[in-house]
N, C-alpha and C positions, 0 to 999 in steps of 0.2 A: 662485309655485308653484301649479299648478292642482289642483283637487280630483280630477280624473280621474287624475292621476299617483299619488295616494295610494291604498293598498290599502283596499278596503272593510272596515269594522269588523264584527266578528261581533256577533250578537245579544246574547250575554252582555256584551261590551264596551260596547255601547250602553246596556244596562240598568245596568251599573255606573256609567257616566258620568251617567246620569239620576239614579241614587240619590245619587251624590256631590253633584250640583247641588241635589237636594232636601234633603239633609242640611245643606248650606251655607245654603240659604234658610231652613230650619227654625231653625238657630242664629241667623241674623240676625233673624228674627221674634221669637224668644224674647228676645233682647237688647232689641229695640225694645219688646216688651211689658213687660219689667222696667222700662225707663226710663219708659214711659207710666204704669205703676202707681205709680211714685214721684212723678210729677207729679200724679197724681190725689190721692194722700195729702197732698201739699203744698197743693194747691188746696182740698181739703176742710178742712184745718186753718185756712187763711186764711179760708175761708167761715165757719167756726164762730166765729172771732175777730170777723169783721165782724158776724155776727148778734148776738153778745154785745154789741158796742159799740152796735149799733143799738137793742137792747132797753134798754140803759142810757140812751141818749139819749132814747128814747121815755118812759122813766120820769121823766127830768128835765123834759121838756116837759109831761107830764101834771101833775107837781107844780107847775110854774109856772102852768099853766092853772087849776089848783085854787086857787092863791093869789091870782089876779087879783081875784075878788070881795072877798076880805078886804082886799086892798091898796086897792081902790077905796073901800071903806067907811071904812077908816082915813084915807084922804086927805079924804073928805067930812067926817069928824069934825074933822080938823085945820082945815079951812076954816071950819067953823061955830064953832069955839072962839074965845072972846074974846081 
């Protein structure tokens, strides 16, 4: 069917079609935005958990580093003991 055989649409009809397309696009974008916002919240929670675990691991490493001189000194004392 050729477009020449179709009657031309009036300006109000063209505007109505464009408005319908815009409304459909707006709804799709709102849904995508909602999904992306949920992903952001999930990733932020995961990031916060990882930051907490990293801080805990750093504390453990710092404690081990602080204990090294005392352990080395204790080992020297054991070696020099009769």
